[in-house]
C-alpha positions in Angstrom: 0.0 0.0 -0.2 2.7 2.7 0.8 4.5 1.2 -2.7 1.6 2.3 -4.0 1.0 5.6 -2.6 4.6 6.9 -3.4 4.4 5.7 -6.6 1.4 8.0 -7.0 3.3 11.1 -5.8 6.1 10.7 -8.4 3.8 10.6 -11.2 4.1 14.0 -13.8 1.5 15.0 -15.7 3.2 15.5 -19.5 3.0 19.3 -18.7 4.8 18.6 -15.2 7.3 16.4 -16.5 8.5 18.4 -19.6 8.9 21.3 -17.3 10.7 19.2 -14.9 13.3 17.4 -17.2 13.8 20.5 -20.0 11.7 19.1 -22.9 8.6 20.5 -24.4 5.6 18.6 -24.7 6.0 17.9 -28.6 9.2 16.3 -27.9 7.8 13.9 -25.4 5.2 13.3 -27.6 7.4 12.2 -30.3 10.0 10.4 -28.0 6.7 8.4 -27.3 6.0 7.5 -31.0 9.7 7.1 -31.9 10.1 4.5 -28.7 12.5 7.0 -27.2 10.9 7.7 -24.0 7.7 5.9 -23.6 5.5 7.3 -20.8 5.2 5.2 -17.7 1.7 4.7 -18.5 -1.5 6.4 -19.2 -4.5 7.4 -16.8 -8.3 6.2 -17.0 -8.7 9.2 -18.8 -6.1 8.2 -21.5 -3.4 10.7 -20.7 0.6 10.2 -20.3 2.5 10.2 -17.2 5.4 9.9 -16.5 7.4 9.0 -13.0 10.6 10.6 -10.9 12.7 7.4 -11.8 12.6 8.4 -15.8 13.8 12.2 -15.0 17.6 10.6 -15.5 17.0 9.6 -18.9 14.7 12.4 -20.3 17.1 14.8 -19.0 20.2 12.5 -20.7 17.8 13.0 -23.6 17.3 16.5 -23.3 21.1 17.1 -22.9 22.6 15.0 -26.2 19.3 16.9 -28.3 20.0 20.1 -27.0 24.3 19.3 -28.8 21.6 18.7 -31.8 23.0 14.9 -31.8 21.0 12.0 -33.9 17.9 10.7 -32.2 19.9 7.4 -33.8 22.5 8.1 -31.7 20.9 9.2 -28.4 18.7 5.7 -28.9 22.2 4.0 -28.7 23.6 5.9 -25.9 20.5 5.1 -23.9 20.9 1.4 -25.0 24.2 0.8 -22.6 26.5 0.7 -25.3 30.4 0.6 -23.6 32.6 3.6 -22.7 34.2 3.3 -25.6 31.5 2.8 -28.3 29.8 6.0 -26.3 33.0 7.9 -26.6 33.1 6.9 -30.5 29.6 8.5 -30.8 30.4 11.6 -29.6 33.8 12.4 -31.8 32.1 11.3 -34.4 29.4 14.3 -33.6 31.8 16.4 -32.8 33.7 15.8 -36.3 29.9 16.9 -37.7 29.9 19.7 -35.5 33.9 20.8 -36.5 32.2 20.7 -40.0 29.3 22.8 -39.7 31.9 25.5 -37.6 34.5 25.4 -40.5 31.4 26.0 -43.5 30.5 29.3 -41.1 34.3 30.2 -41.1 34.3 30.4 -44.7 31.2 32.2 -44.6 32.7 35.1 -42.4 35.7 35.0 -44.2 33.4 36.2 -47.2 31.7 38.6 -45.7 35.0 39.9 -44.2 36.5 40.3 -47.4 33.2 42.2 -48.7 33.8 44.7 -46.1 37.0 45.8 -46.5 36.9 49.1 -47.8 39.9 48.4 -50.2 38.2 45.6 -51.8 38.0 45.7 -55.2 35.7 43.7 -56.2 32.6 45.9 -54.4 31.8 49.0 -56.5 28.2 50.7 -56.4 27.8 48.6 -59.6 28.3 45.3 -58.3 25.0 42.9 -58.0 25.2 41.2 -55.6 22.2 38.9 -54.8 20.3 39.5 -51.5 18.6 35.9 -51.9 19.2 34.4 -48.5 16.8 31.6 -48.2 13.4 30.4 -49.8 10.3 29.8 -47.3 7.6 27.8 -49.2 4.3 29.4 -48.0 1.5 26.2 -47.4 -2.3 26.7 -47.2 -4.0 24.8 -44.5 -7.0 23.9 -43.1 -6.2 23.5 -39.7 -3.7 25.5 -38.7 -3.0 23.9 -34.9 -4.1 19.9 -37.1 -0.9 20.9 -38.9 1.5 22.2 -36.5 1.0 18.8 -34.7 1.7 16.9 -37.3 4.9 18.5 -38.4 6.1 18.7 -34.6 5.1 15.3 -33.9 5.6 13.1 -37.5 8.4 15.1 -39.0 10.3 16.6 -35.7 10.2 20.2 -36.7 9.9 22.8 -34.2 7.3 25.9 -33.8 9.1 29.2 -34.7 6.9 31.4 -34.1 3.1 31.8 -34.5 1.3 35.0 -34.9 -1.3 35.7 -31.8 -4.1 36.1 -34.4 -3.4 32.7 -35.9 -2.7 33.9 -39.3 0.7 32.8 -39.4 3.2 30.6 -38.3 6.8 29.4 -39.1 8.3 25.8 -38.9 11.8 25.7 -37.9 14.6 22.7 -38.2 17.5 23.6 -35.7 18.0 27.5 -36.4 16.4 27.5 -39.9 13.1 28.8 -40.7 11.7 27.3 -44.2 7.8 26.7 -44.1 5.4 28.9 -43.6 1.8 28.2 -42.6 -1.4 30.2 -43.6 -4.7 29.9 -43.2 -6.6 28.5 -46.4 -9.6 30.9 -47.0 -10.9 29.4 -50.3 -13.9 27.7 -50.8 -12.6 24.8 -52.6 -10.2 22.0 -50.7 -6.5 23.0 -50.2 -4.7 22.8 -53.4 -1.4 20.5 -52.6 1.8 22.1 -53.0 5.4 20.2 -53.5 8.9 20.8 -52.1 12.3 19.4 -52.3 14.2 19.0 -49.1 18.3 18.2 -48.8 18.9 16.2 -45.8 22.1 14.4 -44.5 20.4 10.9 -44.4 17.6 10.0 -46.4 17.6 6.7 -44.9 17.8 7.1 -41.1 15.1 9.9 -41.3 12.8 7.5 -43.5 12.8 5.1 -40.2 13.0 7.9 -37.9 9.9 9.4 -39.8 8.3 5.7 -39.9 8.4 5.2 -36.1 6.7 8.8 -35.2 3.9 7.8 -37.9 4.4 10.2 -40.5 2.1 9.6 -43.7 5.0 7.8 -46.0 3.8 8.0 -49.4 6.9 7.0 -51.4 9.5 4.7 -49.4 13.4 5.5 -49.5 14.9 4.2 -52.5 17.5 5.2 -55.2 15.8 7.5 -58.2 17.0 7.1 -61.9 17.6 10.6 -61.9 20.2 10.1 -59.2 19.0 10.9 -55.9 17.9 8.8 -53.1 14.8 10.1 -51.5 11.3 9.4 -50.1 8.2 11.4 -50.2 5.5 12.2 -47.1 2.7 13.9 -47.2 1.0 16.7 -44.7 -2.4 16.4 -43.3 -3.9 18.2 -46.3 -1.9 16.6 -48.5 1.5 18.8 -49.3 4.2 16.9 -50.5 7.8 17.0 -49.1 10.3 14.8 -51.2 13.2 14.2 -48.7 16.9 12.8 -50.2 20.5 13.7 -51.5 22.5 13.2 -53.9 24.2 9.9 -55.1 27.4 9.5 -57.0 25.2 8.2 -60.1 24.5 12.2 -60.8 27.5 12.5 -62.7 26.6 10.0 -64.8 23.1 11.3 -66.2 24.6 14.5 -66.2 24.0 15.7 -69.5 20.4 15.1 -68.6 21.1 18.4 -66.6 23.1 19.6 -69.4 26.4 19.6 -67.1 30.0 18.4 -67.2 30.4 15.6 -64.5 32.5 17.7 -62.8 30.1 20.7 -62.3 28.0 18.0 -60.2 27.2 18.8 -56.5 26.8 15.5 -55.3 27.5 16.3 -52.1 26.8 20.3 -52.0 28.5 22.2 -49.4 25.5 23.4 -47.0 24.8 20.2 -46.2 26.7 18.6 -43.5 29.4 15.5 -43.8 29.6 12.7 -41.7 33.1 11.9 -41.0 
């Protein structure tokens, strides 16, 4: 009886647990779907609850994800791998972060060169592109439903949402790349499409499967030189997620390019060490 009472006192509702361990409610729901951190159980009303015994694991997940460690690596660490394997995962992840840092430094160097007063390449007639980032606008029939899907099934983050609910931005890491706007037409939403470059299509495909994403085309190598898969959102918008393969060079002529001009791994995709 005492043990049951103690257990009852250590129960946390999902909001309480999220605040205690430094994770958000959407993250906890997603980690439940991914079977990375399952709740201790559900109440009679069907709500998730957690116990104090799970706070340690949850805080480890929060720490590793704050370092942008991939879900697959976090899962390996939680399974109790030995110290050498854990160290190797951390070393590999550090290598990924160093690659990003080098890319950022290269951009900073380029900016510094442009800001030098003596730079002969800068003049009043220099035509510099001001295009920095493209954000597709996706019309949605139910803003809250779409935000929940993109957070829980696709792992995106809600960057911001206007107080009147007429605009919301979804992000991955520090990059905002989707704008959601309410659909006001009399007809059903007209589906849009987008191609999203990702680091590892196979790992992401497996993660999305576990999270319950609507995968309409499984991951595979395509005859156009890409390895990708396709998902659909609640309004039928289609996202193809993938990256190039070496076979891109074999069909370079189809794109009007020389094989040496094909960027199988564009510099803006983080390379794994």
